[in-house]
C-alpha positions, 0 to 999 in steps of 0.5 A: 500500500503506497501513500495517497498522492497530493493530487488525489488528496485534493479531491475531484477537479473543479474546472474540468467537470462538465457543466450539465446544469442547464442541459435540456434533456436527451434528444430521442425519437418517439418510441414506436407504438401502434399508431406509428406502425400502422399509420401516423401521429401528428405533433406540433413544434412548440419550441426551438431550444439551444442545448449547452454542450450540443451544437445542433438545436433541439425542438420540443414537439407536443403529441396527443397520447394515443392511450390516455387523455393527455399530451406528451412532450418529446425532444427531437434534434431540429432539422433545417427548416423546422419552425414553431407551429409546424406539424410533424407527422411520425409513422409508416404512412407519413409523407416524405417532407422535411421534419417528418419521421418515417421508417427507413424502408419506406423512403426512396434511395437517395433520400438525405436523412438524419437521426437514424436508429442504428438498431430497431428501437434505440430511438435515434443514434446516427447522424444527430450532430449539427450539419450531419446527415446520411444518404440512403443508397439501397434497400434489400427487401430479402434481408430487410436491411438498408445501406447508408452512406455516412460521413464517417463510415464509408457504408453501413447496413441498418435494419429497415 
């Protein structure tokens, strides 16, 4: 047993800690429910926020809860073109417009997307930073996989 060195006796650092007091919360997509699997659900952008420690702005989207009489507030990463009061549609049958959330398998090749699920149900992991995007290259309906072109990795396969 050696002695405790002076830097350890002084305790944890003070200026080298992450300042997390004013962060706005995790930016995640909606968890997929019956409404998203078989149709779509409408949400309204209530606010556009700056999150300290993050480059991309966030949006607060208000959805009507499909199971209870209440409203749900979700936090998404904002895309270029979002504005307050905008209607955002999430689901399989939503139209392909800026801000909407669709399954990757329903989008045509060449679509530029952001905030993708790497594994089904992880609520968005890929291409979430500011100015970052992925391009859909090809779909394989036999294996139900989609090939993406990301800025960091040459090509990536994700489930569609």
